[in-house]
N, C-alpha and C positions, 0 to 999 in steps of 0.2 A: 270718671268712674269706670272701672272695668265692666265689660258687658258681653253678652252673647250677640255676635254679629249676625250669625244665621244658625238655625236649627236644621240639621240635615238628616234626611231619611233615605233608606236604601231604595235604589231602583234595581230590583232583582235582575240578575243577568247570569249567563253561563260562566262558571269559573274558568278563567283563561289558563289556569295551571292544571285543573282537573275537570275536564269538560262534562263528566258525568254528574257534577255537583253544581248547585247554584251558589252564588256569592252575593253578599250585601255590601261589598267594599265600595261600590259605586253609589255614593250618597249625594242627594240633591237638596238644596234649600227648600223649605216649605214656609209659607207665610201663616200657616194655621197654628194655633196653640196645640202642643203635643203633651200628652199625659206621660209622666215618668214615674215608674214604680220599681220595686225590687223584682228582678226576673226569676229569682230562685237559683238553684244549682245549675252549673254549666250544662250537665247532661240531664235531660228530663225537665228542665225549667222552661221559661218563656224566651230565653235567648237574650235579646237586647232589653235594656231598661226602658226604652222608648216604645210606646205602643205604635205599631205600624212599621217598625223597623225590622230588618231581617238579619239574622246571624246564619250564614250558610254552612259553617263548619263548627258545630258546638263542641267538637273535640278540643279545639284550641281557643275558641273565642266565646264571649258572652258569659252569662252568669253574674252573680251578685258582685264579685270583685272587679268585673269589667262591664258594669251595667251601662256606663256612659264613657265615650272617648272624646276628649277635648284636645284641640290643636289651635295654636295661636296664629292669627292672620299675619302677624309680624314675621313669624317663621316661614309661613308660606311665601310671603313677599321676598324673603331672602333666598328661598329656593328658586323662585321665578327668575331672579337675577342670575343665579349660578347655572341653572339649567337652560336658560334662554327660551322658556316657554310659559304660556299662561297656565296658572294653576287656580281654577275656580274653587270656591268654598265647597268642602265636602270631598275633594278629590283624594285626600289621604285616608278616606273612610271615617273621618271624624263626625260625630254627632253634633258637637258644638264647635263652630269656628268662633274663637274669642277675639276680643279687641282690648288692648290695654292690660293684659294679664300675662305674667311670666309663668306660663304653664309648666315648662320643664324645670323652672326654679322653685316650684311649689314643694312644700314639705309633705312627706308622707303623713297622713292623718289630719292634715288641715281640712277645715270644713268651709264650704261655700254655700251661702244662701243665694239662690238664683231666683230673681224676680220677686213678686209679691203674692205668689199663690202657694206658698208652703214648701217649695222644693229646697231640700238641704242635701248636699252631696259631700262625700269624703274622698280625698285623694288616696289612691291605693298603690299605684305602680305605674311604670312606663309601658308604653307599647313597644314591642319588639318586632322587627321586620320579618315577613314571611314571603314565601315564593309567590303567593297570590298577589301580594302588594307589588312585588317587582314585575310580575307579568302584566298586571293591570296598567301600570305606568309605562311599561315597555321601554325601560331605561337599562341599558347594559351596565352591569356591575352595581345596580341600585342598592342591593342589600349592604354591600361594603360601604358605599358612599353614605347611605343613611346612618349606618352605625358609626362611622368616623365623625359625622357632624354632631351626633349626640344631642339632637333636639327632637326627642321622640314623642312629645305630647304625653298626656296623662289619662289613665283610666280612673274612674270614680265609682264608688258604690253609693247607693241611695240610703240616706239616713232617714229622711222624711219625704214621702211621695208628694208630688204636686204637678203643676203644669208649667211649661216653658214655651216661650216664643221669641222670635228675633227681636232684639232691642232690650231684652231683660237685663237689668244690672246684676252684677255679681259682687256680693259682699263677703269678705273674709270674716267669719264669725268666731273661729277659734284656730289656734295654731299650736302644735306641740313644741316643747322647749328643746327638742333635739335638732340637729342640723342635717338630717337625712332628706335629701331632695329627690325628686323624680329623676333628674339628670344623673345624680350619684348612683342611684340604684341601677339605672341603665348601664352606666359604665362598669359597674361591678359585675353585672350579669353577662355583658357582651365582650369583656376582654381585660378587665382589671380585677381579677379574683381576690387580690390582696385587700380590696375594699369590703368584701363580703362580710367579715366578722363585725364590722362597724354598723351594719344594717340592723342588727338584732335589737337595737334600742327603739326601733320604729314598730310599735305594736300593731299598727294598722296595715302592715304589709300582708299580702295573701300568704296562706300557710305554705304554699309551695316554695316561695322565695325565702321565707323564714327557715325552712328545712334546709335549703341549699346553703344559706348563710351559716346555719348551725354546723354543717359538715366542715366548714372552713374555720370554725372558731378555735 
């Protein structure tokens, strides 16, 4: 059964790209149950969907459409081999490090029931790389390397609030009948614009991506 391997919460630190700002990209596993709720709008809201987590730059991160970020341990393991370095859970800034779940292959709008305490999440979009991500990992050419690999992990919105902790099982409770996956959206945004018009069938996409796709229809 797919599961949450660890739940990761930010250890606030100085942003390596913008030293005048804090960043929450450095996330560490916690053994405690964590409350997950809708954070509200990106600007003026609560930031992360996880209580106690930090969104350092609300201009680009956080808000309802990016309430939770999930990344597969299997993809981290592949990166460990390619990069020749250890990558602990949370190092990509993910809130959930998953096991047994094809996160990048998830369809936009599919819903996950996480654990047994009410939490239901909906897949919204891929993560796109930023300078803070590259500076934090300190890997030359990382943004290009990450983009070419096209295993970005998924952002999720909160459909029903609840609590989550390490070991919780993830059940797919609904899946739309289109074929638009997180990986396809990532490729469309990051270098294959010919795919953009096809994204419009995915109603659960954030408005910003829908608008971009609409301009290419």
